[in-house]
C-alpha positions in Angstrom: 0.0 0.0 0.0 1.4 3.4 -0.9 1.6 5.7 2.1 -0.7 8.8 2.1 2.2 10.9 3.6 5.9 10.5 2.9 8.7 11.7 5.0 10.0 13.8 2.1 6.7 15.7 2.1 6.4 16.4 5.7 7.0 20.1 7.1 6.4 21.8 10.2 3.1 23.4 9.1 1.6 20.0 8.6 2.8 18.6 11.9 1.6 21.6 13.8 -1.8 21.4 12.4 -2.2 17.7 13.4 0.7 15.3 13.8 -1.4 12.2 14.6 -2.4 11.2 11.0 1.3 11.8 9.9 2.5 9.7 12.7 0.1 6.8 12.0 1.5 6.8 8.4 5.0 6.8 9.6 4.5 4.0 12.1 3.1 1.9 9.4 5.5 2.6 6.5 8.6 4.5 7.7 8.9 4.2 11.5 12.3 5.7 11.5 12.2 8.5 8.8 14.3 11.2 7.8 12.5 14.5 7.3 14.4 16.8 5.1 12.6 20.0 5.9 13.4 19.4 9.7 16.9 18.1 9.0 16.2 15.2 11.4 14.8 11.7 11.9 11.4 11.1 13.3 11.1 7.9 15.4 7.5 7.1 16.0 7.1 3.5 17.4 6.9 2.9 21.1 9.9 0.6 21.4 12.2 2.7 19.2 11.2 5.9 21.2 12.1 4.1 24.5 15.3 2.8 23.0 16.4 6.3 21.9 15.5 7.9 25.3 17.0 5.1 27.4 20.4 4.8 25.8 22.6 7.9 26.1 25.4 5.8 24.9 23.7 5.4 21.5 21.7 8.7 21.5 23.1 11.6 23.4 21.2 14.7 24.6 24.3 16.9 24.1 23.5 17.6 20.5 25.1 19.8 17.9 23.3 21.8 16.8 20.9 22.2 19.6 17.6 24.3 19.6 17.5 23.9 23.3 21.1 25.1 23.9 20.9 27.9 21.4 17.6 29.1 22.9 18.2 28.6 26.6 21.8 28.2 27.2 23.5 24.9 28.5 20.8 23.2 30.7 20.0 19.8 32.3 18.3 18.6 29.0 21.4 19.4 26.9 23.7 17.2 29.2 24.0 13.6 30.0 25.4 11.6 32.9 27.0 13.2 35.8 26.7 16.7 34.4 23.0 16.2 33.9 22.5 14.7 37.3 24.2 17.5 39.2 21.8 20.1 37.6 18.7 17.9 37.8 19.2 16.9 41.4 19.8 20.5 42.5 16.9 22.0 40.5 14.4 19.3 41.5 13.3 20.3 45.1 10.6 22.8 44.3 8.8 20.3 42.0 8.6 17.1 44.2 6.1 16.1 46.8 8.5 16.1 49.8 9.2 19.9 49.4 6.3 21.2 47.2 3.5 19.8 49.1 2.9 22.9 51.3 2.5 25.1 48.2 0.2 22.6 46.6 -2.0 22.2 49.7 -1.9 25.7 51.0 -1.3 27.9 48.1 -2.7 26.6 44.9 -6.5 25.9 45.7 -6.8 29.6 47.1 -4.8 31.0 44.0 -7.3 29.0 41.6 -10.3 30.2 43.5 -9.1 33.8 43.2 -8.8 33.4 39.4 -12.3 31.9 39.2 -13.6 34.8 41.3 -12.3 37.1 38.4 -14.2 35.4 35.7 -16.5 37.7 33.7 -19.6 35.6 34.5 -19.6 37.1 38.0 -20.3 40.5 36.5 -22.7 39.0 33.8 -24.4 35.7 34.8 -24.2 33.2 32.0 -21.6 35.1 30.2 -19.0 33.4 28.2 -15.5 32.7 29.7 -12.5 31.7 27.6 -10.7 29.2 29.9 -7.2 29.3 28.4 -6.7 33.0 29.0 -8.8 33.4 32.1 -7.7 30.3 33.9 -5.3 27.9 32.5 -2.6 30.1 31.4 -2.5 32.5 34.5 -2.7 29.4 37.0 0.3 27.7 35.3 2.5 30.8 35.5 1.4 31.7 39.0 2.0 28.2 40.2 5.4 28.0 38.8 6.3 31.4 40.4 4.9 30.1 43.6 6.9 27.0 43.5 10.1 28.9 42.9 9.4 31.6 45.4 9.8 34.2 42.7 7.9 37.5 42.8 7.5 37.9 39.0 4.4 39.4 37.2 2.7 36.3 35.7 1.8 38.4 32.5 5.4 38.9 31.8 6.3 35.3 32.5 3.6 34.3 30.0 5.1 36.5 27.2 8.6 35.0 27.9 7.2 31.5 27.8 5.7 32.0 24.4 8.9 33.6 23.1 11.0 30.7 24.6 8.8 28.1 23.1 8.9 29.6 19.7 12.6 29.1 19.8 12.6 25.6 21.2 10.2 24.5 18.5 12.0 26.3 15.7 12.8 23.1 13.8 12.9 25.0 10.4 15.1 27.8 11.7 12.5 30.6 11.1 14.3 33.9 11.8 11.1 35.5 13.2 10.7 32.6 15.8 14.4 32.9 16.5 14.0 36.7 17.3 11.1 36.1 19.5 13.1 33.6 21.5 16.2 36.0 21.7 14.1 38.8 23.0 12.3 36.5 25.6 15.5 35.0 26.8 17.2 38.4 27.3 14.3 39.8 29.2 14.1 36.6 31.3 17.8 36.7 32.1 17.2 40.4 33.4 14.3 39.3 35.4 16.2 36.4 37.0 19.2 38.7 37.8 16.7 41.1 39.5 15.4 38.3 41.6 18.7 37.1 42.6 19.6 40.7 43.7 16.4 40.7 45.8 17.6 37.5 47.5 15.0 35.2 45.7 15.9 31.9 44.0 18.6 31.8 46.8 18.4 28.1 47.3 20.1 27.7 43.8 22.8 29.9 44.9 23.3 28.0 48.1 23.6 24.7 46.2 26.5 26.1 44.3 25.1 26.9 40.9 26.5 29.7 38.8 24.5 32.6 37.6 24.5 31.2 34.1 23.4 27.8 35.3 20.4 29.3 37.3 19.4 31.5 34.2 19.6 28.7 31.6 17.6 26.2 33.9 15.0 28.6 35.0 14.4 29.4 31.3 13.9 25.7 30.8 11.5 25.5 33.8 9.5 28.3 32.2 8.9 26.4 29.1 8.3 23.0 30.5 6.7 24.2 33.8 4.0 26.3 32.2 3.1 24.8 28.9 2.3 21.3 30.1 0.0 22.2 33.1 -1.6 25.0 31.0 -2.4 22.8 28.1 -3.2 19.9 30.4 -5.9 21.8 32.2 -7.4 23.0 28.9 -7.2 19.5 27.4 -8.9 17.7 30.3 -11.7 20.2 30.4 -12.1 19.8 26.6 -12.3 16.0 27.2 -14.8 16.3 30.0 -17.0 18.9 27.9 -17.1 16.8 24.8 -17.4 13.4 26.4 -20.6 13.4 28.7 -19.9 9.9 29.9 -16.5 10.8 31.2 -17.9 13.9 32.8 -20.6 11.9 34.5 -18.1 9.4 35.8 -16.0 12.1 37.3 -19.0 13.9 38.8 -20.0 10.6 40.5 -16.6 9.7 41.7 -13.9 12.4 42.0 -11.1 9.7 42.1 -11.9 9.0 38.4 -10.3 12.4 37.5 -6.8 11.0 37.9 -7.5 8.4 35.2 -8.9 11.1 33.0 -5.7 13.2 33.4 -3.5 10.3 32.5 -5.5 9.2 29.5 -5.6 12.8 28.3 -1.9 13.1 28.5 -1.4 9.8 26.5 -4.2 10.7 24.0 -3.0 14.2 23.3 0.5 14.7 24.7 1.3 18.3 25.5 4.9 17.9 24.8 5.8 16.2 21.5 9.4 15.1 21.2 12.8 14.4 22.8 15.7 15.3 20.6 18.9 13.4 20.6 21.9 12.7 18.3 23.3 9.4 17.2 26.7 8.9 18.8 27.8 6.6 16.0 26.1 4.7 13.1 23.3 2.8 14.7 20.5 0.6 13.3 17.0 1.3 14.6 13.9 -0.6 13.5 16.1 -2.0 10.7 17.0 1.5 9.4 20.6 2.7 9.4 20.9 6.1 11.1 24.3 7.7 10.5 26.5 9.0 13.3 25.8 12.6 14.1 22.2 12.5 12.9 19.6 14.4 14.9 16.8 12.2 16.0 13.5 13.3 17.4 12.0 10.5 19.6 8.3 11.4 19.2 6.7 11.0 22.6 3.3 11.8 21.4 3.5 9.3 18.4 4.6 6.6 20.9 1.5 7.3 23.0 -0.7 6.3 20.0 1.4 3.4 18.7 -1.0 0.5 18.0 1.7 -2.0 18.9 1.4 -0.7 22.4 -2.2 0.5 22.7 -5.5 -0.9 21.7 -7.5 1.6 19.7 -4.9 4.2 20.3 -6.9 7.1 18.7 -9.8 6.5 21.2 -9.9 8.1 24.6 -10.7 5.4 27.1 -10.9 5.2 30.8 -10.6 1.4 30.7 -7.0 1.3 29.6 -4.7 -1.4 31.1 -1.7 -1.2 28.9 0.5 0.8 31.4 2.2 4.2 31.6 2.5 6.8 28.8 5.4 8.7 27.8 4.0 12.3 28.2 6.7 13.1 30.7 9.4 11.2 28.8 11.4 8.3 30.0 15.0 7.7 31.0 17.3 10.1 32.9 15.7 13.1 31.2 12.2 12.3 32.5 10.4 15.5 33.4 11.5 16.5 37.0 8.2 18.7 37.3 5.8 15.9 36.5 4.4 15.6 40.1 3.8 19.2 40.4 2.3 19.3 37.0 -0.2 16.6 37.7 -1.2 18.3 41.0 -1.9 21.6 39.1 -4.0 19.9 36.6 -6.0 17.9 39.1 -6.6 20.8 41.5 -7.5 23.3 38.7 -10.1 21.0 37.2 -11.5 20.0 40.6 -12.0 23.6 41.5 -13.9 24.3 38.3 -16.1 21.2 38.9 -16.7 22.0 42.5 -17.5 25.7 41.8 -19.9 25.2 38.8 -22.5 22.4 38.4 -23.1 23.3 34.7 -20.2 24.0 32.3 -20.9 24.0 28.6 -18.7 24.5 25.6 -20.0 27.4 23.3 -17.6 27.0 20.4 -15.7 24.1 18.8 -12.2 23.7 20.2 -9.3 23.7 17.8 -6.0 22.0 18.8 -2.6 23.2 17.5 1.1 22.4 17.8 3.6 19.8 17.2 6.4 20.3 20.0 3.7 21.9 22.4 0.2 20.8 21.6 -3.0 22.1 23.1 -6.2 24.1 22.6 -6.0 27.6 21.1 -9.1 28.5 23.2 -11.8 26.9 25.3 -15.0 29.0 25.3 -17.5 28.0 28.0 -20.5 29.2 29.9 -20.6 28.4 33.7 -23.5 28.2 36.1 
């Protein structure tokens, strides 16, 4: 059978519109495929993605060139082994249960309620609310700032996040995206310097990190620590509002929400890829990948690989196949996954607790390849 999509025809615009039909074609016909427009190999099957992510001796994170390094500076995701571990271990505390639990228990519910209290419907009952801009985006930015103990304006943080992510996802080297990223990164560095001068972020100084290490890794936290919970909240709400049986199950038993979150992250993964570089010539799925090749392990594709999942394109609360890869795997597994999950759970719980009737008023459009989520979620609340 002739594939409907060939690797040679793939470009970033096609992937950002909807990567899943492309992934399905590649998984069937070209599971390890060189895409000329991106200058890299896309790896789309579960076993191969795991192989790439779990074997730094074969596929290193310290790539050359590196969108991450060029955009953010040297950071924990551009390093392997002991150099990575030193940064990751030192940067992790604000995001794990043992240290972040007080922020989650005592700070986030009140913060989320405050955002809800500012919804337009309070001034105009039955009025429309756009959840991305009124709720998901501010809560993700505010939660990250709270976790870090950083007194930064969330509106500024949101702008910098969009700029940083434009650079990280600049697979086709668009100069406009590069300029957005450069501006955001310069302003972020100034804001971090100002915070350090005020005595904020001091735990990183106390752990012996240099100014450049702090700046580069907080830039990384801004991209990963905002996008995934922001898009996660919006995606879970979209699922609940378009699948009445799922909403009814959650209304009947709040514990079901955890299953909904995990299946949502599998079904529409907010982060798309993990980029590596072949250390030497290597065979993957019977394909010879030359040394030095850039390889994108497509986490979102693996999460819909029919070799791993039954009916992978269907959202199902009855899944028994195991864990997904939305937070990656191996030594570069997302260090903020615990906090991210808590943000999504609490944010959705607060909406469901506060409103018995939530209805979509417009169709939801998803967009993005490296970072995928709804462009907007318009609802009425009562």
